[in-house]
N, C-alpha and C positions, 0 to 999 in steps of 0.2 A: 363646587367651592374649588380652586384650586389651592394645593398645597405648594407652600414656599420651599423650594428645594434647598437641602442640606448635603446632597451627594458631593464627596470630595472631588473635582474634576482633576484628571491626570492627563497627559500625555503618554502617548506609545511608549516613549523608553521608561519612564515611571512603571507603568502596569507590567512591563515585559521584567523590570525588576524586583515588583510585587510577588509577581508568577513564580519565580525563581527561588525569592528567600521566603514567602509566606505559606503558610498549609492550606490555608482558604481563602480566595479570593474569589468574591462576586463582582462582575465588571457588565455594566448596561452602557453599551455601543450606540451612542444617537447621532442626531445630526440638527443642524439648524433649522429653524421653520417647520418641524414638523409636529403636528398635533398626538401622532398615535403616541410621538418618543415623550413629550412630555406626558400622557398620561402615566406611560411606563414609568416614569421619572418619580412622579405623584405617590404612584403604589408601592413600589420600590423604598421610597423614603420614609412612608406611614412603617413598612414592614421593616425599616431598617434596625431599628433597638433590638426586635426579637433574630433577625439575623445574627447579630452581633452577642446576644445573649445567649444564644444555642448553640451558634456555630464557632463563635469569638474569629468569624471573618472580615476581611478588608470589604466595604461595600463602596465601590468606585464607579463615576462616568468617565467616560471617554468620546469626546466630539469628533465625527469627521475623522475617523481613524481608517489608518490603511491597514491596520489588521482585520477589520471587520468579515475579510469577504476567506479568512484564515476559517471561520466558525460558521458560515452560512453564506449560501447563493443569494440569499433576501437581504434588500433594503432592509436599514435600522426602522425602528428598533430591533437590537440581537442582545438577550440575554445570556449571560456564559456563566457559567460556575466552575472554579480552577480546582483540584483536589491534587496535592503536591505537584501541580502542573498540568494534570492533566482535563482537557478542557471538556466540560457537559453542557450540550446546548439545551436552553428551555423552551420548549416549542408548544408548550399547554396555553391557555385562553388568561388574559390577564385576570388572574385572580390571587390577593394576597395569601389564601389557605394553601391552593395548591403549589404555589412556589416553595412555602415554606415547608412543606410536606416532601415536593420533589427534592429540594434539596438537602435535608435533613435524613433522607431515606437514602439518598445517595453520596454521602460523605466520603467514601472510598470508591475508586474507578471500578466501573461494573464490567468492561470486557476483560474476556481473560487473554494471556500470550500462551500459543501454544508452539510448539519445536517437534521438529524431527523425532525427538526421543519420545515426547510427552503425547503425540497426537492420538497414535492408538491407544494408546493407555487410558486416557481421557476420555476420547471420544468413543473407543471400541465400534467404531463408522460402520468397518467391514466384518463384525460379528453379533449387528442386529441395534447399534446405540442402545445399550441397556444402560445408559448413565443420562440417557435423554436424548432430546434434539438438540443438534449443534448449527448455528450460524454465524458460518467463517467469511470473513472477509480476508483476501490477500492481498499484499501490498509492498512495495519498497521504502527506504526511508529516502530515498531521491525524487521518489514520485508525488507531483504537487497535488494532483488529484486527491489522492491517499491523502496526505497532510492535512485537504479544508476538509475532508469527511472525517476525520477523527472527532470532534466533538459532537458528528450527529450520530454517530457511528456508536458512543457511548449513552449518545438518547436513546436511540435504540436498543440498546441493551439495558436502560432503565425501565424502560416500557415491557420489555420481553424478561424481565431476570425470574418472574415467577410462573414464567408457563418454559422457558428453554434456556439455553446456553449460548452466551452471543461470544464471539472471540475474532481475536486476528492471527495471523501467521506471519511474519515475513518472506515473504518468497526469493530475498537476494543471498540471507545468509542461513540463519538458523531454522528455517523452512523450505530450503531450495530443494532436499527430495521429498518432502510431501507433495510441495509445487509441481513439480517432475509427474509423479505418481499419478495427480489428476489432470494433468495436461494443461498446466496452468501456464501460459507464456507474456498475460497480458495483466498488468495492475492498474485500477485495481478491481478484482475480480471477486463473486461472491457465491458460496454454494450451500444448500441447506441441506443437512445430513438429518435424515428421519427415519426411524427402522431400517437400518439396512440397504436405502435407497438414497441416493442424492439428485439434488433439484437444482440447477444452474439458473442463477439470477442473469435473465438478460434483458430486462426492461430498462430502459433508458434514463429513467429517474430517481436519482439518487437523494431525494427528500424524504425524512423520516417516516409520515405515514407509508409512503410507497412501499420502504421497507419492511414496516408493521406488517401490513395488509399481508405482501407477500407470504412473510412467514406463517401469517393465521391462516391463511384461506386462498390467497392467488396461486400458491405453490401446486395445488389441483391442477391447474391446467398447463402444468409443463410434464412433458415426460419424463417419467423416473429413471434412473440409471443407475444400475447396479452398482455399489461403491465397490471400485478393485481394490486385491490385497496389495501390499506394498513390493515394488517391484525388485528383484533379486538383484543383486550386483550388477552381473552382467547388464540386464535390461537398463538398469539403473544409468550405467556407465553408457549406454547408447544411448538413452534419452540427454543427459549430460551433454553428451557431443553435437546431438543434432538443436542442444537449447543455443549450446553456445556459437555455433554456425547460425542461428537464427537471429542471435543478439548482434553478432559480429561478420555481417554479411561480408563487408569489402574484404576481411582479411582471408579468408578462405579464396576469396574471387582472385584475390592476387596472390595469394601461393600455386591456388592449379591457372592461371594464367602465366606465371614464371614456368611451370613444369612445363603446361603446353607449349610456351614457347622453345623452350629448352629442347622438349622432345623434339620438334618440328626442324630445329636447326641442328640437329644430331642428324635426322635423316637427310636433310637436304646434304650433307657435308659425306655422308655414307655414298649416297648414289650421284652425287656429282662430282666428286673432289677428285683430281688425277694424282697419281701414283707417279712419283719422280722414280726412274728404272736405276737398278743400281749399276755405277759405273765399275768395267770389268778393268782390272790392272794391266796394262802395256804391255805388250813384249818385246823386248829389244830386236833389232833388226840385227841379219847376220855379218853387215859391213861395220857396225858400231863393235860387235866383240872381236871383229879382226883385228881393227885398232888396237883394241885395249891390249891384246895381245904382243 
């Protein structure tokens, strides 16, 4: 039996305003002529009253939205729970009890934000990770792929929060020294820290299930590396210079080119330039001297 939809339909601009101003927003991204979308809408419509009562959340529908790819690489339907603006992708089966449990159990953002000053204190990665395992994503604010991963990374955190810590660190600003410590030059990058060892996530799949499988079992197929201690100030400065040259190759290439051209010009001038002989003062003739007398 088809349940008549009572979900409020909003446009992208209206949804963005809700995300900015409301504490909890549940958005169903759908498209026209999609049977699975209709099934999700019917399920969410039947669940709407419980969601409003339990979470005091806005429950809305967005059709043919340009924002869909920000939260999932898959086609619609896409169900996202925004908590204080932070998106959590629902990736479970279409089950009203499971949807309600997932959202009520994750009313606050799940992933932790690490910085250079808090990384070692919280993770204790180099001393054996007595605070548990940590699955960390390195990102930058201007990375489009990183932004698209935020909702999925929150879903990973929701699945793993009873087993390990899931976190993020900003490679560009507050976590730059930590990124250099682990030779992280490209984003997004992922490392699992477990019992004093680290395991790089090198799988080219960025879906929720692949991340979870890696953190729970697949990491065993990766060669573990010893967690390096924080770099000394000098070593970190060298790493900073190398990182800068890597990110701005044209600047040092231009600088080196100018230096090289100047050096060549100086050498050419030195070996081929002609010196002008110094003029000696002319001696007056004896005749002129006698006339003057």
